[in-house]
NULO-483707 format. One line per field, with one value per residue (C-alpha): residue in three letters; residue number from 1; x, y, z. Coordinates in pm, 1 decimal, m for minus. Layout:
% NULO-483707
r	(ala  ...)
k	(NUM  ...)
c1	(X  ...)
c2	(Y  ...)
c3	(Z  ...)
***
This chain:
% NULO-483707
r	(met  ala  arg  arg  lys  pro  leu  asp  thr  pro  ser  ala  gly  pro  lys  pro  val  ala  ser  ala  val  leu  ser  glu  glu  ser  ala  leu  gly  pro  his  trp  val  ile  gly  asn  arg  pro  ser  ala  trp  tyr  ala  tyr  thr  leu  cys  ala  asp  pro  asn  asn  leu  thr  val  ala  ser  ala  ser  ser  leu  ser  leu  lys  his  lys  his  his  pro  val  ile  glu  glu  pro  his  ser  met  lys  thr  pro  pro  ser  leu  ala  leu  thr  leu  ser  leu  leu  ala  leu  leu  val  leu  pro  thr  ala  leu  gln  ala  gly  ile  his  thr  lys  thr  val  asp  tyr  arg  asp  gly  glu  ala  glu  leu  arg  gly  tyr  leu  val  trp  asp  asp  ser  ser  glu  glu  lys  arg  pro  gly  ile  val  val  val  his  glu  trp  trp  gly  leu  asn  glu  tyr  ala  arg  lys  arg  ala  glu  met  leu  ala  ser  met  gly  tyr  val  ala  phe  ala  val  asp  met  tyr  gly  lys  asp  gln  val  thr  gln  his  ala  glu  glu  ala  ser  gly  trp  met  lys  gln  ile  thr  ala  asn  val  asp  thr  trp  gln  arg  arg  ala  leu  leu  gly  leu  asn  leu  leu  arg  asp  glu  pro  met  val  asp  thr  glu  arg  met  gly  ala  ile  gly  tyr  ser  phe  gly  gly  ala  thr  val  met  gln  met  ala  tyr  ala  gly  ala  asn  leu  lys  gly  val  val  ser  phe  tyr  gly  ser  leu  pro  val  pro  thr  pro  glu  gln  ala  lys  gln  ile  lys  gly  arg  leu  leu  ile  ala  his  gly  ala  ala  asp  ser  phe  ile  pro  gln  glu  arg  val  leu  ala  phe  gln  lys  ala  leu  asp  asp  ala  gly  ala  arg  trp  glu  met  asp  ile  phe  gly  gly  ala  gln  his  gly  phe  thr  asn  pro  gly  ala  gly  asp  tyr  gly  leu  lys  gly  val  arg  tyr  asp  glu  tyr  ala  asp  arg  arg  ser  trp  glu  leu  met  ala  thr  phe  phe  ser  asp  leu  phe  ala  ile  glu)
k	(1  2  3  4  5  6  7  8  9  10  11  12  13  14  15  16  17  18  19  20  21  22  23  24  25  26  27  28  29  30  31  32  33  34  35  36  37  38  39  40  41  42  43  44  45  46  47  48  49  50  51  52  53  54  55  56  57  58  59  60  61  62  63  64  65  66  67  68  69  70  71  72  73  74  75  76  77  78  79  80  81  82  83  84  85  86  87  88  89  90  91  92  93  94  95  96  97  98  99  100  101  102  103  104  105  106  107  108  109  110  111  112  113  114  115  116  117  118  119  120  121  122  123  124  125  126  127  128  129  130  131  132  133  134  135  136  137  138  139  140  141  142  143  144  145  146  147  148  149  150  151  152  153  154  155  156  157  158  159  160  161  162  163  164  165  166  167  168  169  170  171  172  173  174  175  176  177  178  179  180  181  182  183  184  185  186  187  188  189  190  191  192  193  194  195  196  197  198  199  200  201  202  203  204  205  206  207  208  209  210  211  212  213  214  215  216  217  218  219  220  221  222  223  224  225  226  227  228  229  230  231  232  233  234  235  236  237  238  239  240  241  242  243  244  245  246  247  248  249  250  251  252  253  254  255  256  257  258  259  260  261  262  263  264  265  266  267  268  269  270  271  272  273  274  275  276  277  278  279  280  281  282  283  284  285  286  287  288  289  290  291  292  293  294  295  296  297  298  299  300  301  302  303  304  305  306  307  308  309  310  311  312  313  314  315  316  317  318  319  320  321  322  323  324  325  326  327  328  329  330  331  332  333  334  335  336  337  338  339  340  341  342)
c1	(8037.8  8091.2  7788.2  7795.4  7648.7  7324.2  7362.5  7212.4  7091.9  7065.9  7253.9  7148.2  7373.2  7606.1  7841.4  8150.6  8494.9  8650.5  8625.7  8759.2  8515.6  8597.9  8339.8  8182.8  8299.4  8278.8  8398.7  8739.0  8749.3  8741.2  8873.6  8876.0  8642.1  8745.3  8505.1  8228.0  7935.3  7632.3  7449.1  7697.9  8041.8  8260.9  8527.0  8805.5  9057.8  9399.3  9503.4  9855.6  9782.5  9749.0  9538.9  9262.8  9111.1  8803.5  8545.0  8235.3  7959.3  7966.0  7608.3  7477.7  7682.0  7776.6  7750.9  8063.1  8318.3  8394.5  8532.3  8510.6  8215.9  8132.4  7863.5  7901.0  7962.0  8184.4  8193.6  8530.0  8670.9  8986.8  9165.2  9356.3  9735.7  9771.4  9569.1  9707.6  10001.2  9789.2  9529.0  9791.1  9958.4  9625.6  9534.1  9854.5  9756.4  9415.1  9527.1  9683.2  9350.9  9171.5  9422.0  9414.2  9037.5  8788.0  8553.5  8659.1  8507.6  8529.1  8379.0  8220.9  8176.1  7900.9  7668.0  7300.4  7306.3  7479.0  7455.4  7778.0  7707.8  7929.0  7819.5  7976.1  8050.7  8124.1  8211.5  8393.4  8676.6  8687.1  8506.0  8553.3  8202.8  7939.6  7698.3  7374.1  7388.0  7182.6  7127.6  7106.8  6922.0  6983.5  6743.3  6662.1  6982.9  7190.7  7449.2  7591.6  7776.0  7458.9  7378.5  7738.6  7733.3  7422.9  7600.4  7896.4  7664.7  7522.4  7872.6  7968.0  7678.8  7829.6  7641.1  7781.8  7622.6  7608.8  7490.0  7359.8  7373.3  7035.2  7132.6  7481.8  7840.6  7896.7  7534.1  7481.8  7311.6  7183.1  6928.6  6573.8  6488.7  6783.1  6713.7  6349.4  6448.5  6685.3  6431.5  6157.2  6386.8  6411.2  6057.0  5889.6  5938.6  5878.2  6062.3  6371.0  6339.4  6323.2  6596.8  6848.7  6779.3  6804.5  7142.7  7279.6  7119.5  7274.9  7618.2  7590.7  7470.1  7784.3  8016.0  8175.2  8135.8  7756.0  7507.4  7271.2  6989.4  6987.9  6940.4  6767.2  6724.6  6670.9  6598.4  6527.2  6261.1  6307.9  6516.7  6228.5  6005.4  6283.4  6317.6  5940.5  5973.5  6237.3  5987.0  5713.7  5952.7  5971.6  6327.4  6442.4  6466.9  6388.1  6325.9  6268.0  6275.2  6143.0  6226.3  5987.7  5939.7  5671.1  5474.4  5399.9  5072.7  5129.6  4896.7  4742.7  4992.6  5288.1  5173.7  5152.2  5520.8  5637.2  5839.1  5976.3  5854.9  5816.2  5895.2  5775.2  5898.9  5670.6  5631.7  5278.8  5355.5  5503.0  5330.3  5473.0  5266.9  4888.7  4691.2  4486.6  4801.3  4898.5  4558.8  4565.0  4915.5  4809.4  4497.1  4691.5  4931.3  4648.3  4458.5  4766.5  4834.1  5171.2  5350.3  5405.3  5450.2  5423.5  5563.4  5430.4  5614.0  5400.0  5522.0  5795.8  5830.2  5989.7  6362.1  6339.9  6647.7  6886.2  7067.3  7125.7  6762.6  6716.4  7017.3  6828.4  6583.1  6275.1  5949.1  5825.5  6171.3  6319.3  6538.0  6385.6  6640.0  6396.4  6236.2  6583.7  6710.9  6393.7  6343.6  6702.7  6645.7  6334.3  6525.2  6807.7  6565.8  6372.8  6679.6  6814.9  6490.1  6460.1  6815.9  6798.7  7104.3  7196.0)
c2	(3065.9  2699.4  2485.6  2150.2  1835.2  1734.5  1440.5  1103.5  1042.9  1308.8  1224.3  1392.6  1385.0  1584.5  1825.4  1657.8  1804.0  1991.1  1792.3  1838.6  1865.9  1892.7  2132.6  2130.6  2366.0  2734.2  3061.0  2991.7  2631.2  2321.4  2380.7  2241.1  2371.2  2309.7  2356.8  2212.0  2055.4  2036.8  1760.7  1553.8  1403.8  1352.6  1092.6  1158.1  937.8  1063.9  895.9  829.5  1073.2  1421.2  1530.3  1290.4  1344.9  1150.6  1264.2  1082.3  1155.2  924.8  1008.7  727.2  451.8  138.6  m175.9  m310.6  m90.2  m147.6  177.7  447.5  356.0  570.0  566.1  310.6  563.1  845.6  1178.3  1213.5  1507.5  1598.8  1906.6  2144.5  2102.2  2453.7  2349.4  2001.2  2102.1  2332.8  2062.8  1802.7  2027.2  2113.8  1747.1  1677.4  1939.5  1780.1  1417.2  1394.2  1490.4  1223.8  960.7  1055.2  1069.6  814.6  532.1  300.1  m34.5  m250.5  m583.2  m574.4  m894.3  m900.1  m1145.7  m1203.1  m1459.5  m1764.2  m1637.0  m1495.1  m1208.4  m1009.9  m668.1  m429.8  m66.6  190.1  557.7  838.4  996.3  1318.4  1499.9  1490.4  1618.8  1387.7  1273.2  1071.7  696.0  455.1  84.5  m142.6  m474.4  m745.5  m956.5  m1310.8  m1431.1  m1299.0  m1022.3  m1057.7  m833.7  m654.7  m536.0  m427.6  m229.8  m42.9  47.1  174.6  385.8  548.8  615.1  780.0  1021.1  1118.2  888.9  630.7  302.2  m27.0  m340.0  m562.1  m940.7  m1097.1  m1464.2  m1530.4  m1494.9  m1623.9  m1737.7  m1634.5  m1844.7  m1842.6  m2116.0  m2005.3  m2304.4  m2237.3  m1861.3  m1924.2  m2148.4  m1890.6  m1613.5  m1813.1  m1884.1  m1509.2  m1399.2  m1678.2  m1474.2  m1100.0  m1011.9  m1199.6  m1042.6  m691.4  m748.0  m867.7  m574.8  m324.5  m469.9  m347.0  m6.4  30.0  m64.5  206.0  455.1  387.5  490.4  825.6  967.7  920.0  1192.2  987.9  1239.4  1166.4  795.4  603.0  250.3  92.3  m267.1  m490.2  m764.3  m945.7  m642.6  m412.3  m603.6  m590.8  m212.3  m190.2  m411.6  m172.2  109.6  m99.7  m155.3  220.6  265.0  625.7  651.1  968.0  777.2  417.8  304.5  m31.2  m156.0  m433.7  m533.7  m780.7  m503.1  m674.3  m531.5  m380.6  m425.4  m99.4  m101.2  m151.3  119.8  370.9  307.2  445.4  762.9  862.8  891.2  592.5  560.9  247.6  158.4  m110.4  m289.2  m299.6  m640.8  m787.7  m1126.3  m1197.9  m922.7  m960.4  m642.6  m719.2  m690.7  m362.8  m215.1  m353.9  m214.6  130.7  128.4  28.5  317.7  561.8  447.9  515.7  853.7  741.0  961.2  748.2  759.8  471.6  490.3  217.7  136.1  m0.6  m333.6  m367.1  m712.4  m827.1  m753.4  m457.3  m277.8  m573.3  m609.9  m975.1  m1049.2  m1267.8  m1484.1  m1676.1  m1827.8  m1735.2  m1657.8  m1306.1  m1171.2  m929.9  m620.3  m295.2  m24.8  265.0  156.7  102.0  445.2  633.3  466.4  550.5  914.5  923.9  774.5  1025.6  1318.9  1163.8  1144.3  1480.3  1647.7  1459.8  1530.6  1894.8  1854.7  2160.4)
c3	(m6205.5  m6290.1  m6360.1  m6183.1  m6331.6  m6155.3  m5921.6  m6010.1  m5655.3  m5382.2  m5065.1  m4745.6  m4443.0  m4222.5  m4395.8  m4542.5  m4513.5  m4801.5  m5121.0  m5468.8  m5757.6  m6125.0  m6263.3  m6606.4  m6876.3  m6778.4  m6928.6  m6776.7  m6890.2  m6666.7  m6316.5  m5965.7  m5700.0  m5341.3  m5053.8  m4841.2  m5023.7  m4791.4  m4973.8  m5168.8  m5168.5  m5469.3  m5521.1  m5766.2  m5939.9  m6046.1  m6369.8  m6486.2  m6768.8  m6607.0  m6906.2  m6808.3  m6464.0  m6362.8  m6110.0  m5992.4  m5746.2  m5446.3  m5359.5  m5581.3  m5428.4  m5614.9  m5406.7  m5578.3  m5402.6  m5038.9  m4903.5  m5170.7  m5394.4  m5694.6  m5959.1  m6236.3  m6516.2  m6384.0  m6563.0  m6743.8  m6933.4  m7117.7  m6993.2  m7216.9  m7197.9  m7055.3  m6750.7  m6701.2  m6483.6  m6267.9  m6214.5  m6130.0  m5872.8  m5714.9  m5698.8  m5508.6  m5253.4  m5203.9  m5210.2  m4859.0  m4699.2  m4898.0  m4790.3  m4421.9  m4389.1  m4505.7  m4425.3  m4145.3  m4049.9  m3740.9  m3639.5  m3295.6  m3096.5  m2835.5  m2666.4  m2603.3  m2325.5  m2470.6  m2827.7  m2970.2  m3209.7  m3446.1  m3573.8  m3821.8  m3730.2  m4002.9  m3976.7  m4153.7  m3958.0  m4161.8  m3880.8  m3505.7  m3439.0  m3297.7  m3564.5  m3584.1  m3544.8  m3754.1  m3691.5  m3997.2  m3970.1  m4229.5  m4435.3  m4326.9  m4492.6  m4201.6  m4171.8  m4520.6  m4763.0  m4872.3  m4519.1  m4467.4  m4792.5  m4680.7  m4356.7  m4559.4  m4772.5  m4460.5  m4327.8  m4657.7  m4596.3  m4261.3  m4023.4  m3786.2  m3892.4  m3707.3  m3887.2  m3609.3  m3598.2  m3521.7  m3562.9  m3436.5  m3547.0  m3900.8  m3941.9  m4304.0  m4569.3  m4925.2  m4860.9  m4790.2  m4568.8  m4339.5  m4334.8  m4250.1  m3959.7  m3813.0  m3851.1  m3679.6  m3386.2  m3330.1  m3410.7  m3209.2  m2892.3  m2932.9  m2610.8  m2730.1  m3075.2  m2936.4  m2679.5  m2935.3  m3166.1  m2881.1  m2779.6  m3111.4  m3066.8  m2722.2  m2854.3  m3119.0  m2859.8  m2653.9  m2937.6  m2840.4  m3192.5  m3186.1  m3097.2  m2881.1  m2928.5  m3301.6  m3355.9  m3631.0  m3765.6  m4105.9  m4199.1  m4496.2  m4508.6  m4174.1  m4079.1  m4168.0  m3927.5  m3668.1  m3672.5  m3628.5  m3321.7  m3189.8  m3227.8  m3058.4  m2766.1  m2711.0  m2836.0  m2839.4  m3217.2  m3405.9  m3726.2  m3838.0  m4201.3  m4319.2  m4670.3  m4783.7  m4421.0  m4318.2  m4143.3  m3810.1  m3681.3  m3336.3  m3043.9  m2918.4  m2630.4  m2865.1  m3106.1  m2821.9  m2743.2  m3077.5  m3019.5  m3357.8  m3715.2  m3944.5  m4314.2  m4490.4  m4840.9  m4979.4  m5311.4  m5453.0  m5605.4  m5283.7  m5270.7  m4926.4  m4761.6  m4800.9  m4850.8  m4540.0  m4330.1  m4494.0  m4405.9  m4050.7  m4001.6  m4119.0  m3901.9  m3589.9  m3642.4  m3705.0  m3397.5  m3184.6  m3342.3  m3476.3  m3729.5  m4035.7  m4411.6  m4657.3  m5008.5  m5236.2  m5558.9  m5839.6  m5977.6  m5713.1  m5562.7  m5240.1  m5217.5  m5455.7  m5316.8  m5334.2  m5670.3  m5586.9  m5503.2  m5809.2  m5727.0  m5459.2  m5704.7  m5502.9  m5677.2  m5603.5  m5513.9  m5765.6  m5780.9  m5904.5  m5990.0  m5972.5  m5644.3  m5498.3  m5596.2  m5509.3  m5171.3  m5075.6  m5175.1  m4958.6  m4666.0  m4706.4  m4700.4  m4412.2  m4188.5  m4300.7  m4199.1  m3870.1  m3765.3  m3877.7  m4096.7  m4299.6)
***
């Protein structure tokens, strides 16, 4: 039996369709394995030279590729000449499926009163079965490329993902003062804040490919606080994940509205979140009997999952490769367990 190279990052999600995997060396030499992989997808590249076939795990997704991301250093191997023709012919048999099925994206225009909003829907059409839906809420910069990439990563795992727009169509910035102003406009009124977030959730719920009994939400920074507000509003979410969110402390009434489980990924060196708030947040959840888990990453600062965090020039905001990778693994397992995905 062929031995497969261990994955860099586990990826939990609904079963993918048949995929092609170039195995490591076995007693029979390198060969292709075709079949369902319950916990990972592989992307393959056919080179002009049939003796050099490249395969890479798509479970550790690079944020540099829009539709078919792969890990930065794919595993490549030379095949013996006697196998080259066989491998090439087999690749041709697999290729049409790969071209017909894949990640699809769509912009979705909607309104919150007078505010014009534009969200980003992503799904994989390789299966016609209903699958869980996950809302993605952006950082205070607005619905930018980073938030869209995270939605694409979720779609590549088999989920239907919708990156909501909390500010307004085309309101994206790289300036902290402008971002802070937009954020405060939303957070100043909790009812307005919750309503706008729930609009996005309802749009995702209306998608025919979504299993409405299996819904989740993730958010980053401002988005992390936003998904908590969705939970405080009593949204029917099985799971909510906050990445370096501001941890808004719920009132006793709000905490009792939480229906699903909570996963909090927090940086121990996050200077934006005082320890007093962390403790008050935890106590409020405990007092309400909420089901929560907090994973704290030593040395991780605010923005630890965003590779471009340092580009904004803000003190206390920095990317952390380990905290990024590990928190995504924890999220993947969290949703896989909640949605009873085999």
